[in-house]
NUDOSE-816118 format. One record per atom (N, C-alpha, C): z, x, y; residue in one letter. Coordinates in pm, whole numbers, padded with zeros to 5 digits, always signed. Atoms other than C-alpha are relative to their C-alpha. Example, Ala and Ser with C-alpha at 12.3 -4.5 7.8 and 13.67 -1.06 7.14 Angstrom:
% residues 2
+00000+00089-00119a;+00780+01230-00450a;+00000+00090+00120a;-00006-00082-00119s;+00714+01367-00106s;+00073-00077+00109s;
***
This chain:
% residues 253
+00000+00083-00120v;+00000+00000+00000v;+00000+00087+00125v;-00006-00088-00116l;+00093+00281+00243l;-00132+00073+00019l;+00128-00070-00009y;-00230+00460+00157y;-00106-00090+00064y;+00100+00091-00055k;-00437+00153+00237k;+00028-00033+00146k;-00032+00027-00140e;-00248+00094+00562e;-00049+00111+00091e;+00043-00114-00081n;-00334+00445+00684n;-00151+00010+00014n;+00146-00005-00008i;-00704+00392+00618i;-00048-00095+00108i;+00055+00085-00105g;-00891+00261+00918g;-00117-00082-00051g;+00116+00082+00035q;-01182+00022+00918q;-00125+00086-00003q;+00122-00080+00017a;-01511+00168+00796a;-00120-00093-00005a;+00125+00074+00004t;-01871+00061+00815t;-00076+00039-00126t;+00072-00036+00122p;-02046+00043+00474p;-00143+00041+00031p;+00136-00049-00019t;-02370+00237+00455t;-00076-00019-00131t;+00077+00019+00124p;-02648+00153+00204p;-00036+00134-00063p;+00038-00120+00074v;-02738+00406-00063v;-00151+00012+00007v;+00143-00020-00019t;-03080+00536+00039t;-00056+00092-00107t;+00060-00094+00096p;-03328+00723-00184p;+00032+00145+00032p;-00033-00138-00036e;-03249+01040+00012e;+00140+00037-00048e;-00136-00025+00048m;-02881+01008-00071m;+00003+00013-00153m;+00008-00012+00144e;-02966+00951-00438e;-00055+00136-00040e;+00058-00130+00032r;-03180+01265-00437r;+00101+00113+00022r;-00102-00103-00026v;-02904+01474-00277v;+00108-00002-00107v;-00104+00011+00101k;-02653+01341-00530k;-00045+00061-00133k;+00051-00057+00124r;-02875+01431-00826r;-00011+00152+00010r;+00009-00145-00017n;-02941+01779-00685n;+00137+00065-00008n;-00135-00056+00005q;-02568+01832-00641q;+00052+00005-00144q;-00043+00000+00140e;-02504+01732-01001e;-00069+00112-00078e;+00072-00107+00071i;-02775+01973-01124i;+00056+00136+00039i;-00057-00128-00044i;-02633+02257-00912i;+00137+00023-00064i;-00131-00014+00061s;-02283+02187-01044s;-00012+00037-00147s;+00020-00032+00141s;-02411+02195-01404s;-00044+00144-00018s;+00048-00138+00010v;-02594+02524-01344v;+00113+00098+00026v;-00111-00090-00031l;-02289+02688-01182l;+00104+00002-00113l;-00096+00006+00111y;-02067+02567-01468y;-00047+00085-00117y;+00053-00078+00112k;-02298+02721-01729k;+00000+00149+00032k;-00002-00142-00034e;-02316+03049-01534e;+00140+00058-00014e;-00137-00050+00008n;-01937+03077-01526n;+00049+00010-00143n;-00041-00008+00139v;-01915+03030-01903v;-00042+00136-00055v;+00032-00131+00056g;-01894+03368-02074g;-00065-00011-00136g;+00062-00003+00132k;-02056+03477-02397k;+00107-00013-00107k;-00093+00021+00111v;-01886+03366-02716v;-00068+00037-00130v;+00050-00037+00133t;-01921+03471-03077t;+00019-00119-00093t;-00017+00115+00091p;-01993+03180-03314p;+00063+00045-00132p;-00066-00029+00127t;-01773+03173-03622t;-00037-00109-00100t;+00036+00102+00100p;-01878+02999-03944p;+00121-00083-00039p;-00106+00091+00044v;-01678+02703-04068v;+00027+00027-00147v;-00035-00037+00137t;-01504+02830-04380t;+00070-00116-00070t;-00076+00105+00071p;-01351+02612-04655p;+00146-00007+00044p;-00138+00002-00044e;-01006+02719-04532e;+00015-00077+00131e;-00004+00074-00126m;-01084+02587-04184m;-00019-00150-00023m;+00018+00142+00032e;-01209+02261-04335e;+00129-00059-00056e;-00125+00049+00058r;-00885+02230-04535r;+00106-00021+00108r;-00098+00013-00108v;-00669+02294-04228v;-00033-00119+00089v;+00039+00112-00084k;-00870+02041-04028k;+00036-00134-00064k;-00035+00125+00069r;-00827+01771-04293r;+00150-00022-00003r;-00146+00013+00000n;-00455+01843-04322n;+00052-00044+00136n;-00043+00037-00134q;-00419+01818-03945q;-00030-00147+00028q;+00032+00141-00019e;-00596+01482-03945e;+00096-00091-00075e;-00095+00080+00079i;-00369+01353-04222i;+00137-00002+00068i;-00129-00007-00068i;-00058+01477-04037i;-00001-00088+00125i;+00010+00082-00120s;-00177+01313-03716s;+00007-00149-00034s;-00002+00140+00040s;-00236+00985-03899s;+00141-00043-00042s;-00136+00033+00045v;+00112+00998-04059v;+00093-00013+00119v;-00086+00006-00118l;+00284+01076-03728l;-00030-00123+00084l;+00035+00120-00077y;+00093+00796-03559y;+00061-00125-00062y;-00056+00117+00068k;+00203+00545-03822k;+00152-00002+00010k;-00145-00002-00011e;+00566+00666-03799e;+00046-00047+00137e;-00038+00040-00135n;+00572+00609-03424n;-00020-00148+00026n;+00022+00143-00019l;+00454+00252-03465l;+00124-00078-00038l;-00113+00087+00033g;+00730-00008-03457g;-00043-00115-00089g;+00027+00115+00085r;+00757-00316-03668r;-00060-00112+00083r;+00068+00108-00071a;+00529-00598-03568a;+00004-00127-00084a;+00001+00131+00066t;+00521-00966-03651t;-00144-00050-00005t;+00139+00048+00007p;+00181-01079-03783p;-00008-00145+00043p;+00022+00137-00046t;+00048-01391-03617t;-00129-00051-00061t;+00124+00054+00059p;-00205-01618-03790p;-00103-00031+00107p;+00110+00032-00091i;-00543-01673-03632i;-00021-00151-00004i;+00011+00145-00008t;-00537-02036-03522t;-00139-00040+00049t;+00130+00045-00054p;-00844-02247-03441p;-00009+00014+00152p;+00003-00015-00145e;-00742-02234-03074e;-00035+00143+00038e;+00032-00140-00028m;-00753-01852-03082m;-00147+00029-00029m;+00141-00018+00030e;-01094-01864-03249e;-00088-00058+00111e;+00078+00063-00105r;-01221-02101-02980r;+00001+00085+00127r;-00010-00085-00120v;-01090-01880-02698v;-00083+00127-00017v;+00077-00123+00025k;-01248-01575-02861k;-00149-00025+00016k;+00142+00032-00014r;-01588-01745-02887r;-00038-00025+00146r;+00029+00024-00141n;-01567-01866-02528n;-00006+00130+00079n;+00001-00129-00070q;-01482-01514-02411q;-00127+00077-00028q;+00126-00068+00034e;-01783-01376-02598e;-00117-00062+00077e;+00107+00065-00075h;-02008-01637-02434h;+00006+00040+00147h;-00015-00038-00141i;-01863-01558-02090i;-00046+00143+00023i;+00041-00140-00014s;-01911-01184-02145s;-00152+00014-00006s;+00145-00007+00011s;-02270-01242-02251s;-00067-00051+00127s;+00060+00055-00122v;-02342-01458-01945v;+00018+00096+00116v;-00025-00093-00109v;-02177-01210-01707v;-00088+00124-00014v;+00085-00117+00020y;-02369-00924-01866y;-00144-00029+00042y;+00138+00034-00037k;-02700-01107-01822k;-00015-00019+00150k;+00008+00018-00144e;-02615-01196-01463e;-00004+00134+00073e;-00003-00131-00063g;-02546-00829-01385g;-00129+00078-00015g;+00127-00070+00017l;-02888-00723-01507l;-00094-00033+00115l;+00098+00023-00106g;-03141-00678-01233g;-00135-00040-00055g;+00135+00037+00041k;-03501-00782-01239k;-00079+00126-00032k;+00080-00114+00043a;-03735-00548-01423a;-00147-00039-00007a;+00145+00023+00007t;-04110-00511-01424t;-00050+00046-00137t;+00049-00042+00132p;-04258-00514-01777p;-00126+00083+00014p;+00118-00087+00002t;-04508-00239-01845t;-00069-00011-00134t;+00070+00012+00129p;-04776-00279-02111p;-00001+00134-00073p;+00006-00120+00084v;-04786-00034-02401v;-00147+00037-00016v;+00140-00043+00002t;-05112+00152-02353t;-00027+00088-00123t;+00032-00091+00113p;-05299+00348-02626p;+00050+00142+00024p;-00050-00134-00028e;-05198+00669-02448e;+00149+00011-00031e;-00143-00001+00030m;-04830+00578-02474m;+00024-00004-00150m;-00012+00003+00145e;-04875+00493-02843e;-00028+00138-00060e;+00035-00132+00052r;-05042+00832-02902r;+00112+00101+00026r;-00110-00092-00032v;-04763+01021-02722v;+00121-00029-00089v;-00114+00036+00084k;-04499+00829-02920k;-00018+00052-00142k;+00025-00049+00136r;-04665+00913-03255r;+00009+00152-00006r;-00009-00146-00002n;-04703+01278-03157n;+00145+00048+00006n;-00141-00037-00010q;-04336+01293-03062q;+00071-00019-00132q;-00060+00021+00132e;-04239+01146-03397e;-00041+00109-00098e;+00045-00107+00090h;-04455+01402-03580h;+00070+00131+00033h;-00066-00125-00040i;-04305+01688-03376i;+00146-00001-00046i;-00140+00009+00042s;-03951+01565-03446s;+00013+00018-00150s;-00005-00013+00146s;-04026+01536-03819s;-00024+00145-00042s;+00029-00139+00035v;-04176+01888-03830v;+00119+00090+00033v;-00115-00081-00037l;-03882+02042-03642l;+00118-00025-00093l;-00111+00031+00092y;-03635+01861-03867y;-00020+00069-00134y;+00026-00063+00129k;-03806+01991-04181k;+00009+00152+00010k;-00010-00144-00014e;-03821+02346-04041e;+00145+00047-00003e;-00140-00041-00004h;-03446+02353-03984h;+00069-00021-00135h;-00063+00023+00130m;-03377+02235-04338m;-00015+00123-00087m;+00005-00115+00090a;-03289+02511-04583a;-00058-00044-00134a;+00055+00028+00132k;-03440+02539-04927k;+00114-00038-00096k;-00100+00045+00095g;-03250+02353-05196g;-00042+00024-00143g;+00024-00021+00143t;-03218+02404-05568t;+00014-00132-00072t;-00014+00129+00069p;-03296+02092-05772p;+00092+00013-00121p;-00093+00002+00113t;-03027+02004-06024t;-00034-00116-00091t;+00032+00110+00092p;-03093+01799-06338p;+00110-00104-00001p;-00093+00112+00005m;-02929+01460-06374m;+00063-00005-00139m;-00070-00008+00129t;-02673+01511-06652t;+00066-00134-00031t;-00072+00123+00033p;-02498+01230-06844p;+00130-00015+00077p;-00123+00009-00076e;-02175+01317-06662e;-00025-00050+00141e;+00033+00046-00134m;-02343+01269-06326m;-00038-00149-00002m;+00034+00142+00012e;-02486+00936-06445e;+00126-00085-00013e;-00125+00075+00018r;-02138+00825-06556r;+00077-00010+00131r;-00070+00002-00129a;-01984+00926-06223a;-00068-00093+00099a;+00074+00089-00091k;-02260+00742-06037k;+00030-00147-00030k;-00029+00138+00038r;-02201+00422-06235r;+00144-00039+00037r;-00139+00029-00036n;-01824+00446-06183n;+00014-00023+00149n;-00007+00016-00144q;-01874+00489-05811q;-00057-00134+00042q;+00058+00130-00031e;-02099+00182-05802e;+00097-00113-00035e;-00097+00103+00039n;-01837-00020-05990n;+00116-00005+00098n;-00110-00004-00097i;-01561+00096-05752i;-00043-00064+00132i;+00050+00058-00125s;-01777+00007-05452s;-00011-00152-00012s;+00012+00144+00019s;-01845-00337-05599s;+00136-00068+00002s;-00135+00057+00001v;-01473-00400-05661v;+00058-00005+00141v;-00051-00003-00137l;-01379-00291-05308l;-00070-00103+00087l;+00074+00100-00079y;-01654-00509-05163y;+00048-00140-00033y;-00048+00133+00039s;-01535-00810-05362s;+00138-00027+00058s;-00133+00020-00058d;-01174-00756-05250d;-00010-00025+00149d;+00015+00019-00144s;-01283-00724-04888s;-00058-00138+00030s;+00060+00132-00021f;-01496-01039-04920f;+00104-00110-00017f;-00102+00103+00023r;-01207-01240-05065r;+00102-00003+00112r;-00102-00004-00104k;-00967-01122-04794k;-00052-00048+00134k;+00052+00026-00133q;-01197-01167-04495q;-00080-00128+00010q;+00095+00111-00012v;-01448-01442-04578v;+00040-00119-00085v;-00023+00110+00092q;-01343-01645-04881q;+00117-00086+00047q;-00105+00092-00040g;-01139-01952-04795g;+00000-00035+00146g;+00007+00028-00143k;-01225-01946-04424k;-00125-00082+00030k;+00113+00088-00035a;-01444-02218-04283a;-00072+00055+00121a;+00082-00041-00114a;-01728-02140-04048a;-00010-00116+00098a;+00002+00103-00101y;-01702-02333-03726y;-00141-00013+00057y;+00133+00028-00052v;-02026-02498-03615v;+00012-00108+00106v;-00004+00098-00108l;-02075-02684-03290l;-00069-00129-00042l;+00055+00132+00035d;-02132-03057-03340d;-00082-00050+00118d;+00088+00037-00110t;-02428-03104-03110t;-00065-00135-00029t;+00070+00128+00024p;-02616-03433-03060p;-00117+00014-00097p;+00112-00020+00092e;-02914-03285-03245e;+00048+00006-00144e;-00053-00007+00135m;-02701-03203-03548m;+00048-00136-00048m;-00042+00135+00039r;-02549-03552-03544r;-00120-00087-00035r;+00119+00079+00028r;-02897-03703-03530r;-00058+00037-00136r;+00052-00044+00129v;-03012-03492-03825v;+00088-00049-00113v;-00091+00046+00105r;-02700-03584-04022r;-00017-00148-00027r;+00021+00143+00019e;-02750-03955-03961e;-00133-00028-00070e;+00130+00018+00065t;-03117-03928-04057t;+00008+00035-00148t;-00013-00039+00140q;-03023-03746-04377q;+00076-00105-00080q;-00073+00106+00070k;-02773-04019-04464k;-00092-00119-00029k;+00092+00113+00021h;-03039-04287-04414h;-00100+00031-00112h;+00096-00038+00105i;-03287-04094-04629i;+00067-00005-00137i;-00071+00003+00128s;-03023-04053-04903s;+00024-00143-00046s;-00025+00140+00037t;-02938-04424-04891t;-00128-00067-00049t;+00128+00059+00043v;-03305-04526-04913v;-00039+00053-00137v;+00033-00058+00131k;-03361-04286-05204k;+00087-00058-00110k;-00091+00055+00100y;-03054-04419-05384y;-00040-00143-00037y;+00040+00138+00029h;-03167-04782-05347h;-00132-00004-00076h;+00126-00004+00074e;-03516-04691-05468e;+00026+00031-00148e;-00032-00033+00139d;-03374-04527-05781d;+00074-00114-00068d;-00075+00110+00061f;-03136-04820-05834f;-00092-00116-00036f;+00092+00109+00028e;-03410-05081-05807e;-00095+00035-00113e;+00093-00041+00105k;-03635-04877-06035k;+00066-00006-00138k;-00069-00007+00129n;-03371-04836-06309n;+00079-00127-00030n;-00077+00122+00023k;-03219-05185-06271k;-00060-00078-00117k;+00044+00076+00116g;-03237-05386-06591g;-00031+00085-00121g;+00025-00087+00115s;-03298-05085-06811s;+00131+00058-00050s;-00121-00058+00059f;-03045-04924-07041f;-00044+00117-00087f;+00023-00117+00084t;-03016-04608-07242t;+00059-00026-00137t;-00056+00025+00133p;-02984-04668-07615p;+00080+00120-00050p;-00088-00104+00054v;-02704-04474-07784v;+00014-00025-00149v;-00013+00011+00145v;-02693-04406-08155v;+00146-00015-00037v;-00137+00024+00044t;-02377-04547-08314t;+00019+00062-00138t;-00027-00068+00125d;-02251-04311-08583d;+00142-00033-00045d;-00137+00033+00049p;-01935-04343-08797p;+00110+00062+00086p;-00104-00064-00082i;-01745-04097-08577i;+00024-00079+00128i;-00015+00080-00122t;-01817-04299-08263t;+00071-00131-00027t;-00068+00125+00035e;-01712-04618-08439e;+00149+00023-00023e;-00141-00027+00028r;-01387-04454-08556r;+00077+00025+00130r;-00066-00028-00129v;-01305-04325-08207v;+00016-00129+00079v;-00007+00125-00073k;-01385-04664-08056k;+00111-00090-00055k;-00102+00083+00063k;-01160-04842-08308k;+00140+00053+00032k;-00131-00059-00032n;-00873-04597-08249n;+00038-00028+00146n;-00028+00027-00141m;-00904-04642-07873m;+00040-00145+00022m;-00035+00142-00011q;-00895-05019-07912q;+00140-00026-00053q;-00135+00017+00055d;-00584-04991-08131d;+00105+00052+00099d;-00095-00053-00098f;-00411-04769-07872f;+00017-00096+00117f;-00008+00094-00112s;-00499-05019-07599s;+00083-00123-00037s;-00076+00117+00044d;-00361-05311-07803d;+00149+00031-00010d;-00141-00038+00015i;-00040-05122-07885i;+00066+00015+00136i;-00056-00019-00134s;+00012-05021-07522s;+00020-00134+00070s;-00011+00130-00067y;-00055-05374-07397y;+00114-00082-00059y;-00105+00078+00063r;+00175-05536-07652r;+00138+00056+00034r;-00129-00058-00036g;+00452-05289-07576g;+00041-00038+00141g;-00030+00039-00137i;+00430-05362-07205i;+00034-00148+00008i;-00025+00144+00000q;+00413-05735-07272q;+00138-00031-00056q;-00131+00022+00060r;+00722-05715-07494r;+00111+00033+00101r;-00101-00037-00098r;+00916-05532-07220r;+00006-00102+00115r;+00002+00101-00105v;+00806-05790-06963v;+00076-00125-00044v;-00070+00118+00050v;+00935-06074-07185v;+00150+00024-00003v;-00143-00030+00006e;+01269-05898-07238e;+00061+00003+00139e;-00052-00004-00136m;+01313-05831-06866m;+00010-00139+00060m;-00003+00137-00050e;+01230-06192-06786e;+00117-00076-00060e;-00112+00067+00065r;+01487-06312-07043r;+00132+00046+00060r;-00123-00051-00061k;+01754-06084-06896k;+00021-00056+00139k;-00013+00053-00135r;+01677-06204-06546r;+00047-00145-00002r;-00041+00139+00010v;+01710-06568-06654v;+00147-00011-00038v;-00140+00003+00042d;+02042-06497-06831d;+00091+00039+00115d;-00083-00043-00113q;+02175-06314-06524q;+00009-00108+00108q;-00002+00109-00098d;+02074-06601-06297d;+00092-00113-00044d;-00088+00106+00049q;+02253-06848-06521q;+00147+00041+00015q;-00137-00045-00013e;+02568-06633-06523e;+00046-00009+00146e;-00037+00009-00141n;+02564-06612-06144n;+00022-00145+00045n;-00011+00139-00038f;+02513-06985-06117f;+00130-00062-00051f;-00122+00056+00059t;+02799-07071-06354t;+00125+00066+00062t;-00115-00069-00060g;+03025-06806-06198g;+00028-00050+00138g;
***
């Protein structure tokens, strides 16, 4: 606050092409002076010991970072949080598009295509020149076994990740008027198709062969139904008799 109070009123000046040119020249001069001040160094090869120390340092850093973390309370992702997240993404996309200026499209001429292909060929040639010669190794059964095991492990990890992140979660889709119209149209089509099939198959039946096993099962099912019905009927009669006796006792009492 004190710093802003001490600043007087200023007049903003537009950034002219001359100022842009001076700024770029200053950056180039600064880069050149920085490189001149850098002394000569002797490159050292990366030995296996250095790789081991680097990995150990990364592991130690990861352990120390996890130790410094306090205990946290996990919060479930609610539909409201999902909605806010989607809205924020839409807002960010709109703001990003608003910040883009107007550009002039340039057609891709045959000369530009030729330069692009030449650049790709040059990059491919330089890449192959820097590659050292390799010794081909035969594919042994042990290597095949290790490859298959790695594929199985990758598949298991992918399945676990899929179950944890995707499975069981519903995908939210906006219910737009167009989707409602399509859904209603699909319902009408399904209803019309159902009635057509019903009218076509009405009055027809599918003959079923009656074998001794089917007859035996049918008879047993009928016997079970009769036994169940009679048992329930018997209990209903007994309960009714008890109710009548209790009513008479209450009346006489």
